[in-house]
Each structure stands twice: as C-alpha cells, then as structure tokens.
C-alpha positions in Angstrom: 14.6 -68.5 47.3 14.3 -69.0 43.4 11.4 -67.6 41.6 9.1 -70.2 40.0 9.4 -68.2 36.9 12.9 -66.8 36.8 16.4 -68.5 37.6 18.5 -66.8 40.2 21.0 -66.2 37.6 18.4 -63.9 35.7 17.5 -62.2 39.0 21.0 -61.1 40.0 21.7 -60.0 36.6 18.6 -58.2 36.5 18.1 -58.6 32.8 15.8 -60.1 30.3 18.4 -62.4 28.5 16.7 -64.9 26.5 18.1 -68.0 25.3 18.1 -68.5 21.1 17.6 -71.5 19.4 19.8 -73.1 16.8 17.5 -71.5 14.1 17.8 -68.0 15.5 14.4 -67.5 16.9 14.1 -66.1 20.6 13.1 -68.5 23.3 12.0 -67.7 27.0 11.8 -69.6 30.0 8.1 -68.3 30.8 5.4 -66.3 29.1 5.8 -63.5 31.9 9.3 -63.0 30.8 8.4 -62.8 27.1 5.7 -59.9 27.9 8.0 -58.3 30.2 10.7 -58.3 27.3 8.2 -57.0 24.6 6.5 -54.2 27.0 10.1 -53.1 27.7 10.9 -52.7 24.4 7.4 -50.7 23.7 7.9 -48.4 26.8 11.5 -46.9 25.7 10.8 -43.8 23.7 14.4 -44.8 21.7 15.2 -48.0 20.1 18.4 -49.1 19.0 19.0 -49.0 15.1 21.9 -50.5 13.4 23.4 -49.6 9.8 26.4 -51.0 7.8 29.5 -48.8 7.9 30.6 -48.5 4.4 34.6 -50.1 4.2 33.8 -51.9 7.3 32.2 -55.3 6.6 32.1 -56.5 10.2 31.4 -53.2 11.6 28.0 -51.7 12.1 27.0 -48.2 13.2 24.3 -48.4 16.4 21.9 -45.2 16.3 19.1 -44.6 18.7 15.9 -43.5 16.7 12.4 -42.7 18.2 10.3 -46.0 18.6 6.8 -45.6 16.7 5.5 -47.9 18.9 5.8 -46.1 22.1 4.5 -42.9 20.3 1.8 -44.6 19.0 0.9 -46.3 22.1 0.9 -43.0 24.0 -1.0 -40.9 21.3 -3.6 -43.8 21.3 -4.0 -44.2 24.7 -4.4 -40.0 25.4 -6.6 -39.4 22.3 -8.4 -42.6 21.4 -7.4 -45.0 18.3 -8.5 -42.5 15.5 -7.7 -39.5 16.8 -4.3 -40.5 18.2 -3.5 -41.6 14.6 -4.3 -38.4 13.4 -2.3 -36.7 16.2 0.5 -39.0 15.1 0.7 -38.1 11.3 0.3 -34.5 12.2 3.6 -34.9 14.2 5.3 -36.4 11.6 4.2 -34.0 9.0 5.2 -31.1 11.5 8.7 -32.6 12.5 9.6 -32.9 8.2 8.5 -29.1 7.9 10.6 -27.8 10.8 13.5 -29.9 9.2 12.9 -28.1 5.8 12.3 -24.7 7.5 15.2 -24.9 9.4 17.3 -26.1 6.1 15.7 -23.4 4.1 16.7 -20.7 6.6 20.1 -21.7 7.5 21.4 -23.7 4.7 19.6 -22.5 1.5 20.8 -19.7 -1.0 17.7 -17.6 0.0 18.6 -18.0 3.8 14.6 -17.1 4.5 12.3 -18.9 6.6 9.5 -20.6 4.2 6.1 -18.5 3.8 2.7 -20.2 3.5 0.6 -19.4 0.4 -1.4 -15.8 0.7 -4.2 -16.6 -1.4 -3.2 -14.7 -4.4 -2.0 -16.8 -7.7 1.2 -15.2 -8.8 1.5 -13.2 -12.1 4.9 -13.1 -13.1 5.3 -13.9 -16.6 9.0 -12.8 -17.0 12.3 -14.5 -16.5 15.1 -13.3 -14.5 17.1 -12.0 -17.4 14.4 -9.9 -18.6 13.9 -8.5 -15.3 17.4 -7.6 -15.3 17.0 -5.9 -18.6 14.2 -4.1 -17.4 16.1 -2.7 -14.3 19.0 -1.6 -16.4 17.1 0.1 -19.0 15.3 2.2 -16.4 18.7 2.9 -14.8 20.5 3.8 -17.8 17.7 6.0 -19.0 17.9 8.1 -15.7 14.4 6.8 -14.5 15.9 5.5 -11.1 17.1 9.0 -9.3 17.2 6.8 -6.0 19.4 5.7 -3.5 17.0 2.5 -2.2 18.3 -0.9 -3.0 17.7 -2.9 -5.7 15.9 -6.2 -4.7 18.6 -9.2 -4.0 16.3 -11.3 -5.9 16.9 -9.6 -9.1 20.2 -11.1 -9.2 22.9 -8.6 -10.3 26.4 -9.7 -10.1 27.9 -6.3 -11.6 27.2 -2.9 -10.5 25.9 -0.2 -12.8 26.3 3.3 -13.6 23.3 5.7 -12.8 23.2 9.1 -14.6 20.5 10.4 -12.3 22.5 9.9 -8.9 25.4 11.9 -8.1 28.3 10.2 -6.6 28.6 9.5 -3.2 31.4 9.5 -0.9 31.9 6.0 0.4 33.8 4.7 3.4 36.2 2.0 2.6 35.6 -1.1 5.1 38.2 -3.9 5.6 37.2 -7.2 4.1 36.2 -8.9 7.3 33.5 -5.7 7.7 32.2 -5.6 4.1 28.5 -6.4 3.9 27.4 -10.2 2.8 24.7 -9.9 0.1 23.1 -12.6 -2.6 23.6 -9.9 -5.3 24.8 -6.4 -6.0 22.0 -3.8 -4.8 23.4 -0.6 -5.4 24.2 1.7 -8.2 27.1 4.1 -9.0 26.2 7.6 -9.1 27.5 9.5 -11.9 25.0 12.2 -12.6 25.2 15.8 -11.7 25.6 17.3 -8.3 22.8 18.3 -6.3 22.3 21.5 -4.7 19.5 21.5 -2.2 17.7 25.0 -1.8 17.1 27.0 1.4 14.0 28.5 0.2 13.1 29.6 3.9 16.0 32.2 3.9 15.4 33.5 0.4 14.8 37.0 1.6 11.1 36.7 -0.1 9.1 38.9 1.4 5.9 39.0 -0.4 2.6 37.7 1.2 2.5 34.8 -1.2 4.9 32.3 -1.5 7.5 32.0 -4.7 7.1 30.0 -7.8 9.5 26.7 -7.5 12.7 27.2 -9.4 12.3 26.2 -12.9 14.0 22.9 -13.1 13.7 22.2 -9.6 13.5 18.5 -8.3 11.8 17.1 -5.2 13.8 14.1 -3.8 11.4 11.8 -3.3 14.1 9.8 -0.9 13.8 12.6 1.5 9.8 12.9 1.4 9.6 9.0 2.1 11.8 9.3 5.1 9.5 12.0 6.7 6.3 10.8 5.3 6.1 7.0 5.1 3.2 5.6 7.2 5.1 2.2 7.0 8.0 3.7 9.7 5.2 5.4 11.3 5.2 8.8 10.3 2.3 11.4 10.7 0.6 12.9 8.1 0.3 16.4 10.0 4.3 16.2 10.1 4.5 15.3 6.5 2.7 18.2 5.4 4.9 20.4 7.7 8.1 19.3 6.0 6.3 19.7 2.5 5.6 23.5 2.9 8.5 24.6 4.7 11.0 22.7 2.6 9.3 24.6 -0.4 8.5 28.0 1.3 4.7 27.9 1.3 4.7 29.6 4.7 5.3 33.1 3.9 4.4 35.8 6.3 4.8 35.4 10.1 6.8 32.5 10.8 7.5 30.4 13.9 11.2 29.8 14.8 12.2 26.2 14.2 15.6 25.9 14.4 18.0 24.5 11.8 15.8 22.7 9.2 18.8 21.5 6.8 17.3 18.0 7.2 13.8 19.2 5.8 15.4 20.3 2.4 14.0 17.8 -0.1 14.2 20.2 -3.3 17.1 20.4 -5.2 18.7 21.5 -8.5 21.5 19.8 -11.1 24.4 21.7 -11.1 27.7 20.9 -12.6 29.6 17.5 -11.7 31.4 16.3 -8.5 35.1 16.2 -8.0 34.9 12.8 -7.2 33.8 9.3 -8.5 31.4 7.1 -7.1 32.4 3.4 -6.7 30.3 0.9 -4.6 32.4 -0.6 -1.9 33.1 -4.5 -2.6 30.5 -6.8 -1.2 30.8 -10.6 -0.4 28.2 -12.6 -2.7 26.8 -15.6 -1.2 28.3 -18.3 -3.7 25.7 -20.7 -3.1 23.3 -18.3 -4.5 25.3 -17.4 -7.4 25.7 -21.4 -7.8 22.1 -21.7 -7.9 21.2 -19.1 -10.5 23.8 -21.2 -12.9 21.8 -24.3 -12.5 18.4 -22.5 -12.5 18.4 -18.8 -13.8 15.0 -18.7 -12.7 15.2 -20.0 -9.2 13.2 -18.6 -6.6 10.8 -17.2 -9.3 7.1 -18.4 -9.6 5.8 -18.0 -13.1 1.8 -17.6 -13.6 0.5 -21.2 -13.4 -0.5 -22.2 -16.9 1.5 -19.5 -18.8 4.9 -19.9 -20.0 7.9 -17.4 -19.5 7.4 -14.4 -21.9 9.3 -15.0 -25.2 11.2 -12.6 -27.5 10.7 -9.6 -25.3 11.9 -6.4 -27.0 12.7 -2.9 -25.4 13.4 0.1 -27.2 16.3 2.2 -27.3 17.9 3.8 -24.5 16.8 7.6 -23.7 19.9 9.2 -22.6 19.6 11.3 -19.4 19.8 15.0 -19.8 19.5 17.4 -16.9 17.3 20.6 -17.0 20.6 22.9 -17.6 21.7 20.7 -20.7 18.7 20.8 -22.6 19.4 22.7 -26.0 16.0 23.4 -27.5 14.3 25.3 -24.5 13.0 24.3 -21.3 10.6 21.4 -22.0 11.9 18.0 -22.7 10.5 16.2 -25.4 11.4 12.9 -23.9 9.4 13.9 -20.6 6.4 16.0 -21.8 4.8 17.8 -19.0 1.2 16.6 -19.7 -1.3 16.0 -17.3 -4.3 13.4 -18.4 -7.6 13.0 -17.0 -10.3 10.7 -18.3 -14.0 11.7 -18.1 -17.5 9.9 -19.2 -20.9 11.3 -19.5 -21.9 14.7 -19.2 -19.6 17.5 -18.2 -20.2 18.7 -14.9 -18.6 20.8 -12.1 -16.2 17.9 -11.2 -14.1 18.4 -14.2 -14.8 22.0 -14.2 -13.1 22.3 -10.8 -10.1 20.3 -11.5 -9.5 22.7 -14.8 -10.1 25.6 -12.3 -7.5 24.4 -10.1 -5.3 23.6 -12.6 -5.2 27.2 -13.5 -4.8 28.6 -10.3 -1.7 26.8 -9.2 0.5 25.7 -12.4 2.8 27.8 -13.9 1.2 28.7 -17.0 2.0 32.0 -17.6 -1.4 33.4 -17.3 -0.3 36.5 -15.7 1.8 37.4 -18.9 0.5 38.7 -22.2 -0.7 36.0 -24.0 1.8 36.1 -26.9 4.9 36.6 -24.2 5.4 33.3 -22.3 8.2 33.1 -20.1 10.9 31.4 -22.1 12.6 29.9 -19.3 9.5 27.8 -18.0 7.9 24.5 -19.5 4.6 25.5 -19.2 2.4 21.9 -18.7 -0.5 21.0 -20.7 -3.9 19.5 -19.4 -5.5 16.8 -21.9 -8.9 16.2 -20.7 -10.0 12.8 -22.4 -13.8 12.4 -22.9 -15.2 9.3 -23.7 -18.7 10.3 -25.6 -20.8 7.4 -24.8 -21.0 4.7 -22.4 -17.8 2.4 -21.9 -18.4 -0.2 -23.9 -19.6 1.8 -27.1 -17.5 2.8 -30.0 -17.7 6.2 -31.1 -18.8 6.7 -34.5 -17.5 8.9 -37.5 -19.1 12.0 -36.6 -18.0 11.6 -32.5 -15.5 14.5 -32.5 -18.1 16.9 -33.9 -20.6 15.9 -31.7 -18.0 16.0 -28.6 -17.3 19.6 -29.4 -20.9 20.7 -30.0 -21.5 19.4 -26.4 -18.9 21.2 -25.0 -19.9 24.6 -26.5 -23.5 24.3 -25.4 -22.3 23.0 -21.8 -21.9 25.9 -19.2 -19.4 23.9 -17.0 -17.2 23.2 -19.9 -17.5 26.2 -22.4 -15.6 28.6 -20.6 -12.1 26.3 -21.1 -12.8 26.6 -24.9 -11.6 30.3 -24.8 -8.5 31.2 -26.8 -6.7 32.1 -23.7 -6.7 28.7 -22.6 -6.0 27.2 -26.0 -2.1 26.6 -25.3 -2.6 24.8 -21.9 -6.1 22.7 -22.2 -6.8 20.6 -24.8 -10.2 18.4 -25.2 -9.6 15.0 -26.9 -11.9 12.1 -28.0 -11.3 8.7 -26.6 -11.7 5.8 -28.7 -10.7 2.6 -26.7 -9.8 0.6 -30.2 -7.5 3.3 -31.6 -5.7 3.5 -27.9 -5.2 -0.3 -27.7 -3.8 -0.1 -31.1 -1.7 2.5 -30.3 0.4 0.1 -27.7 2.8 -1.9 -29.4 2.6 -4.6 -26.6 -1.0 -4.9 -27.0 -2.0 -4.2 -30.5 -1.6 -7.8 -32.0 -3.3 -9.5 -29.2 -5.6 -7.4 -27.6 -8.5 -8.5 -29.6 -8.3 -12.0 -28.3 -9.6 -10.8 -25.0 -12.3 -8.5 -26.5 -14.9 -10.1 -24.5 -13.2 -9.8 -21.1 -11.9 -5.9 -21.6 -13.7 -5.0 -18.5 -11.9 -7.1 -15.7 -11.5 -5.5 -12.0 -9.4 -7.3 -9.7 -10.2 -10.7 -11.6 -13.8 -9.8 -12.1 -14.6 -10.1 -15.5 -18.1 -8.0 -17.3 -18.9 -9.7 -20.2 -20.1 -7.4 -23.1 -22.0 -8.3 -26.1 -20.1 -7.7 -29.3 -21.5 -5.3 -31.4 -21.2 -6.4 -35.2 -22.1 -3.3 -36.7 -19.4 -1.2 -34.9 -17.6 1.1 -37.0 -14.2 2.8 -35.7 -13.9 6.4 -35.9 -11.6 8.0 -38.3 -11.8 11.5 -36.9 -8.8 13.2 -35.8 -8.3 13.3 -32.1 -6.3 16.4 -31.8 -7.8 19.7 -31.0 -6.6 22.7 -32.9 -7.2 26.2 -32.6 -10.3 26.0 -35.5 -12.2 24.2 -33.0 -12.0 26.5 -30.0 -14.5 29.0 -29.3 -13.2 32.1 -30.3 -15.5 34.4 -28.3 -15.6 32.3 -25.0 -19.2 31.1 -24.6 -20.9 33.3 -27.5 -21.8 29.9 -29.1 -23.5 28.9 -26.3 -27.1 27.7 -27.4 -29.6 29.4 -25.3 -32.0 27.1 -23.6 -29.1 24.3 -23.5 -29.2 21.8 -20.5 -26.6 22.5 -17.7 -26.4 18.7 -17.0 -26.8 17.0 -20.7 -28.3 14.1 -18.9 -28.6 11.0 -20.5 -32.1 9.8 -22.1 -34.2 8.4 -19.3 -34.4 4.3 -19.6 -31.0 4.0 -20.5 -29.4 3.7 -17.0 -28.5 -0.1 -17.3 -24.8 -1.0 -16.4 -23.6 -1.2 -20.0 -25.6 2.2 -21.3 -24.7 4.4 -18.1 -23.3 7.3 -18.7 -21.5 8.7 -15.6 -22.4 8.2 -11.9 -25.5 10.0 -11.1 -26.0 8.6 -7.5 -24.2 6.0 -5.3 -27.0 3.4 -6.3 -26.2 4.0 -10.1 -22.5 4.0 -10.2 -21.0 3.7 -13.6 -18.9 0.8 -12.6 -17.7 0.0 -16.3 -16.3 3.7 -17.1 -14.5 3.1 -13.8 -13.0 -0.1 -14.8 -12.2 1.6 -18.2 -10.6 4.4 -16.8 -8.3 1.9 -14.9 -6.8 0.8 -18.2 -6.9 4.4 -19.9 -4.5 5.9 -17.3 -1.8 3.3 -18.2 -2.4 3.7 -22.1 -2.3 7.4 -22.0 1.1 7.4 -19.9 2.8 4.9 -21.9 1.7 6.4 -25.4 2.3 10.2 -24.7 4.0 10.6 -21.2 2.9 12.5 -18.5 0.9 12.3 -15.3 -2.6 10.7 -15.0 -4.9 12.2 -12.6 -8.5 10.9 -11.8 -11.2 13.5 -12.0 -12.0 13.8 -8.5 -8.7 15.4 -8.1 -8.0 19.3 -7.0 -4.5 20.8 -7.5 -3.2 22.5 -4.4 0.1 23.7 -5.4 2.5 23.6 -8.4 3.9 20.6 -9.6 7.1 21.5 -10.7 9.4 19.7 -8.6 7.5 16.6 -9.4 8.0 16.9 -13.1 11.9 17.5 -12.2 11.9 13.7 -10.9 12.1 11.3 -13.5 11.2 8.2 -11.7 7.7 6.6 -12.1 5.5 6.8 -9.2 1.9 6.4 -7.7 0.6 6.6 -4.2 -0.2 4.5 -1.3 -3.5 2.9 -0.9 -4.3 4.4 2.7 -2.7 1.8 5.2 -2.1 -0.9 2.6 1.2 -1.3 0.9 -0.7 -1.3 -2.4 -1.2 1.2 -5.4 -3.4 3.9 -5.8 -3.3 5.0 -9.4 -5.5 8.2 -8.7 -2.1 10.0 -9.6 0.1 7.8 -11.8 3.4 9.0 -13.6 5.1 6.8 -16.0 7.7 7.7 -18.4 6.6 7.7 -22.4 7.5 4.2 -24.0 9.5 2.9 -20.8 10.5 -0.7 -20.0 8.5 -0.5 -17.0 5.4 0.3 -19.0 6.2 -2.4 -21.3 6.3 -4.9 -18.5 3.0 -3.8 -17.2 1.0 -4.1 -20.5 2.7 -7.6 -21.3 1.8 -8.6 -17.6 -1.7 -7.3 -17.9 -2.1 -9.0 -21.3 -1.5 -12.8 -19.9 -3.4 -11.7 -16.7 -6.6 -10.8 -18.6 -5.9 -6.9 -18.9 -6.6 -6.5 -15.2 -5.3 -3.1 -14.2 -6.8 -2.7 -11.1 -4.3 -0.9 -8.6 -4.2 -3.8 -6.2 -3.8 -6.3 -9.1 -0.9 -4.0 -10.3 0.4 -4.0 -7.0 1.0 -7.6 -7.6 2.6 -7.7 -11.0 5.3 -5.4 -9.7 5.4 -7.1 -6.3 5.7 -10.8 -7.9 8.7 -9.0 -10.4 10.4 -7.3 -7.8 9.9 -4.2 -9.5 8.2 -2.2 -6.8 11.0 0.2 -6.3 10.9 1.3 -10.1 7.1 2.4 -9.5 7.6 4.4 -6.3 4.7 3.8 -3.9 4.4 7.6 -2.5 2.7 8.6 0.7 -0.9 9.3 0.5 -0.1 12.7 2.0 1.2 14.1 -0.9 -2.3 13.8 -2.5 -4.5 12.1 -0.4 -4.1 13.8 3.0 -7.4 12.7 4.7 -7.7 9.1 3.8 -6.0 7.7 6.8 -8.2 9.6 9.3 -11.2 8.4 7.6 -9.7 4.7 8.3 -9.5 5.7 12.0 -5.6 5.9 11.7 -3.9 9.0 13.2 -6.8 10.5 14.5 -4.7 11.6 17.8 -2.7 13.9 15.7 -4.8 14.6 12.3 -3.7 17.5 10.0 -5.9 20.5 9.2 -8.4 20.1 8.2 -9.7 17.1 10.3 -12.2 15.1 8.0 -13.6 11.9 9.7 -15.0 10.9 6.4 -14.7 12.0 2.8 -18.3 13.6 2.8 -16.9 16.4 5.4 -15.4 17.9 2.3 -18.8 18.7 0.8 -20.7 19.3 4.2 -18.2 20.1 6.8 -19.4 19.2 10.4 -20.9 22.2 12.2 -18.1 22.5 15.1 -15.4 22.4 12.2 -17.5 24.8 9.9 -15.8 28.2 10.9 -12.5 27.2 9.2 -13.1 27.1 5.8 -14.1 31.0 5.6 -11.8 32.0 8.1 -8.6 30.1 6.6 -9.5 29.5 2.9 -7.2 27.8 0.5 -4.1 28.3 3.0 -5.6 26.0 5.8 -6.8 23.2 3.4 -3.7 20.5 3.8 -1.2 23.0 2.8 1.8 21.2 1.7 -0.4 18.5 -0.3 0.2 18.6 -4.2 -3.4 17.9 -4.7 -6.6 16.4 -2.9 -8.6 13.5 -3.5 -12.3 13.9 -2.6 -12.9 10.0 -3.7 -16.1 10.2 -6.1 -19.2 11.9 -4.7 -20.1 12.7 -8.3 -23.5 13.5 -7.7 -22.7 15.9 -5.0 -22.4 19.8 -5.8 -19.3 21.6 -4.6 -21.4 24.7 -4.3 -25.1 23.8 -3.5 -26.4 27.4 -3.3 -24.6 28.9 -6.2 -24.3 25.5 -8.8 -23.5 27.1 -11.5 -20.3 28.4 -12.9 -19.5 32.2 -11.7 -16.6 33.6 -13.9 -17.9 37.0 -14.7 -19.1 38.8 -17.8 -17.1 36.8 -20.2 -18.9 33.8 -19.6 -22.4 35.4 -18.7 -24.6 33.4 -21.2 -23.4 30.0 -19.6 -23.7 31.2 -16.1 -27.5 32.4 -17.3 -28.3 29.0 -18.7 -26.8 27.1 -15.6 -28.8 29.5 -13.2 -32.0 28.7 -15.1 -31.3 25.3 -14.7 -31.0 25.5 -10.9 -33.9 27.8 -10.4 -31.8 30.9 -9.5 -33.1 33.2 -12.0 -36.4 35.3 -12.5 -38.7 35.2 -15.5 -36.8 38.0 -17.3 -33.6 36.1 -17.1 -32.4 38.4 -14.5 -31.1 37.7 -10.9 -30.0 39.5 -7.6 -27.7 37.8 -5.2 -28.5 38.5 -1.5 -26.2 37.4 1.4 -29.2 36.4 3.1 -29.7 33.4 0.4 -26.2 32.3 0.9 -25.4 29.1 3.6 -24.3 31.0 6.5 -21.2 28.4 7.2 -19.7 27.6 4.0 -18.3 24.0 3.4 -14.6 23.5 2.3 -15.8 22.5 -1.3 -17.5 25.7 -1.5 -14.9 27.9 -0.6 -12.2 26.1 -2.9 -14.8 26.2 -5.8 -15.2 30.4 -5.2 -11.6 30.9 -4.6 -10.5 29.6 -7.9 -13.5 31.4 -9.5 -12.6 34.7 -8.2 -8.9 34.3 -9.7 -10.5 33.7 -13.2 -13.0 36.7 -12.7 -9.7 38.9 -11.9 -10.6 39.8 -8.7 -7.9 38.2 -6.7 -4.4 36.6 -7.5 -3.7 33.2 -7.4 -2.0 31.0 -4.9 1.6 32.6 -6.1 0.1 36.3 -6.0 0.1 36.5 -9.8 -3.5 37.8 -11.4 -4.6 36.5 -14.8 -4.2 38.8 -17.7 -7.1 38.7 -20.4 
C-alpha cells in the first residue's frame, strides 16, 4: 500500500530524492520529506564539499569536512545556547593550536613544541651575529675550558679551535650514524695536555693537607658531574669528592677503592701528539635556510628596544698556560684579586672574612716578610668601603676620613699592620667614578641616574642632590697610609662599632643593617651592581661580605672561565660568588644588556639576560655545595642525607641546636663542610659571631684595639684590666664562635693554619 506522503518509488529506493524545478530550486512532494531531508543533513557529522581541480574544468574534487551545523547543534543541546557557542569557539581554537603545534614540532627548523609565555618579558638586545661574536671571543681567549655543548640556537655553521681544551680522540662514524644538529655545538681542542693529579697517593704523611700545586686547575666539568643538583647529586657526596680529590682528608683514611673518576684537579703539561677535529655532523638545511632569510629567527628581543648597534669588543687576549708565563707566576690578564663591598661601620663580619682569607690562602705568611715564594702567585684582598649611605657621593676628604675611621676601629685596625700590606688593601668606593670607568656605561648611565637602584624591576627613586661633589682623591692604598705599628694609632675611647648618628635610620640615610627590621636595602642593591663593575674593571672574584673562606682557591683561579653559583634548588644565579674576566666580551654583553633593562643587576634578572641570549654556558652556574653547602637543607631538600654539619636554618651557624652542640668543639674547622671552598651565612649582620667574647682577640700586638672593644662589651674593670675565666664562657660553643677563635689563634701564632703553616711576624 502506498504511503500518503511518499510514492512507492521513493520507498523502494529508500532515498530522499527530490525533484528540481527548471530554475534549479529543490521541490518536495510533502513537508515531511523536506524536514527529513534537512534533518538528515544536519544530523551527519561530515558533509561533502567539492572544489575545482586545477586543469580539469569538468571535474571537481569531493571532500568530506566536519559539519558545523551538527557540531553547533550538539554543543547547544548539551551546554545551552551561550555556553555551547563558547565551547564551540574554544574547540575551534584548540584545533587550530594543535595543528600549529604539530607543524612546529615536526615540520619547522626548531623542531620543538611551542612554549607558553612564562611571564618574564624578554631582555635580549643583541642579534645572533653579535652573540656569535661574543662566543667566539670568549673561546679564542681561552675562557671556555669546557667540553659542554654550545647552544644550537647560536647557529654556528663552522667549528672553532679552543686553546683552553686539549685534543680528544674521537671515534669516526659512518655518514648514516652521524648526529644531526641545527648547528655546530662543539669546539676543536688545541690546548695543552691535562695531567690529573693523584693527590691521595702522593706519600704526604703530615697531619695537615698539602697546599695545592701552583698552577693546578679544577676541572669544573667533573665537579658538575658529581655535584649538580639537577642530576640528583647530593651535597654530602659532592663534598666527599671535593675533599678526597684535593687531598684534604689526611691522617687515618678509609679505603674507598680506585678513585680515578674523582680526580678533578689537573695541571697543563705539553701538547698532545694528536689533533682534535670534530666529527662531521648533519645540519638541518631548513634551519640554515631560515637563518639566511632571517638571521635572528628564533630570537625574541626586548619589546620597545631595538637591536644593539655598533657593538665593539676589545682585542682578543691570547691564552697562556701557567707554565708558559714569562714574567713570574702571576698573569696580569687574569689578576688574582678578591673583591668585597662594605657599607657602614666596620664590624666583626668583614673582620672574620679577612681572618679566614689569611688562614686559608697561599699568602706566604709563614715565610719571612721580604722572602716570598717566587713560584707562587699570591692573591690580594681588596675591601671596597662605601663611607656613607648608598645614595650619597663621597666628598673630597672621604679617603682620609675612611682611614681615620679604620685606624680607630678595633675590628679593622689589625689589617693595617705592615705584615698584611701586600695582600690586603682598603679602597674607597665612589659610584660616579666606578660607573665612569666602565666603557659600556660611561656615556649613557647618567640618563638613568634617577633609577640606579633597581632590584628585579623594582626601582627606588632617589632625589638628586644638586650640590654633589665628586671626590678627586686617589683610591689606591699605599704603604704610607698603613698603620706602621699595628694599632698604635688607635684612639683611646673610640667606639668599637662607629654607629651612625641617631635619627638617620631612614632608608636613604641608612648605614648598614643593624637588625632584620632596619635592613639597608639600598646598599644591597648597590652591591648587586658593584660586583659586576669591579670584576669587569679589575678582574678577579667578588665575594659577599657574609662569606668565610674554608680552603685554598688555587684550583679555582686556574679555571679561566667565568662562574657564579646556583640559587639553591632554582636554575638561577646567586652572585654572592662571581668570577668575571677583566674587560671580557661577556662583561660587555652584561653591561649593555643591563643598560637597556634599567641597570638591573639582581641575580634573578642576570639569569634572564644569559638565558635569553643563550650564554648560560659562558657564565657557569656552579653547584651551591662549593660555596653554600647548607642552603638546600634550609629549604627542606636532601634532609634524608645531609652534609656535616646539618643546618636546618642559617641561624644554626650562630646558635647551634643543643642536640648538635657537641660537634663544633669536638671537630673544629675540620668538621665544617669540609671540601667546600667557602661558607655563606646569609646576612645576620646584627648577630655576633662570638657573643661571649665579642672583641678581636689577636694578642699583644693589637692589645689597644682589644681593650677598647672589651670596654664597649663591658668585659673590663674600672682599671682597664680583665681576667678571662672559663666559668664565664659559654659551655657549648656555636660553630660561629669556634671558627672565629680558630682564625684568631693563627694570627696570635698559637696554632698553624689549615695547611700546617705558622705565621711569621
């Protein structure tokens, strides 16, 4: 029986054929037929789409594409009209993004998944050509003694010779097995042969470790292998490698087997008999083609700032090994200078830093003053003193006033003794003079003068003083400014602290940090900039004033590359220890980049500078175990296997917990992060190292200063006399007190230093 709506022909073919009028419009035999036809089209997830085929006028290509009407219908039915439309738009965006991401990962020159913005704006102001020049300058100057890879983004198409890296024997691979890379990432070693020292089997039977061999070098690549937190290395294990590899564990030892892989100290000796040539690599042609079209492809420059123009570099300094030095053991292109910056009254903090320097470094103090070892390059310690608030300019008599203050300060006057005149120098800090001494800044820094105090993008505005007068005084200390008789020029009754006048403790006039609530923030920001200025102008290593030396740094001086250390668990720099080569290309990059970023030298910002420019390998980020071994523990990391001693917070150094308080006296310096080069106690400027004996205890040569400091501490009677009783001392000494008393005993001549040497007065 035929349907009243459809003919039998339609039922038999089970189709929705429709008649068409001569004008091309569809016609239907009934309304239901039209509804079913339209519903059928919207119910399908795919609809046909035809497109002309080029060159074939009568043929069309039929494709099935997603049906927007069906997708919209489902989204509206499930989520409602408004939400459904939003879901549909989001789905379209997601589809487009996935298509873009897949194309970028598998069909672009970078071959990387797209990365979402992290929130930090770009800081880069240098083109790829300039970045290549910086890399080449540092490598040719011998400032890259590492086998670590050069970032592919630098885009080198030719390999370079590396005078600081020895040749390596390389296995030749057939073409089908050769690595594929966007650019050349290795250098050809053409430098001296490295002979790694077996200090453990040297036959040295004394109770003190031997001094490092002059000219020996620490292989920081090996140290990174055993100490890098990113590869889950423990600080405890790192310190064992550091002390055993350097022979610091003398006396009874435990057998540990063959420790060849722990050898990290070497000397350069002669040339290898073979040459080094990087194996051929396959370069992505698409990347090189992209660079030809856009030399800066893949680099994102700072918004609103153009690329740096007319960037000039100094002449390359040829690399010279220690054995090839002609004018003695010191290399004038790589001076051994420790820099430290200090603001405010001279206290026990720089006092202990200087004492630890005398105790650990190879200064020849055990030899007669006029007979230094000709084979040793003695390092110097330059303590830069800012005599006033950070925002102030020193006057014309600032240098004289500074020395008068030092001579009348019991914590500072001992270091003016002639015995230390060749190794310790006090220098006047003048911000204007220092900035004018940087070629990359001198013509432009005044344009930013209102914003010199920039920390992580937070700028502290300082009113300009129209009556500022630049100091014309000479800043180099000569022997005529030394106190010839130790502290005989000490003024009786002088203050041991030289505190600033009351009422001048606002942020702009603050002189040093007297408590956690009156922190001298401006001086901290100024020191962030000062460390880069000093290292770039004079060369050497900068140390924060809350640093204590724990061993000789000879092996670190031998490594010609630049370095800082890691910010605990974060892959950022902490510049509490900073080594830059004098007048280097890396230094020029940092200053020009900082100038375009409002002179921000906060270590977190410096980390962005090098990361954005792919220069992180040129400023090596060493593990904090070398200089800050307690940091990870204080942030709740590696507490399952902590080093010795175990500090849960930095305050444990000054107030050792009772359950651990037997260790300082029982173990002494030998049990304090042995293997580390230094210890960073992180501020605590207001906390005395030794509250019971808060005065310099250096013996009869410096008795006048001690007398004044004792009087200030209330440890002296009315007649100026005193008696030290053990009953008055603290029963369990803290680590800070033990270290202070250890260093003081060496200066008094009662005990030898870390290497068994007695001071010769």
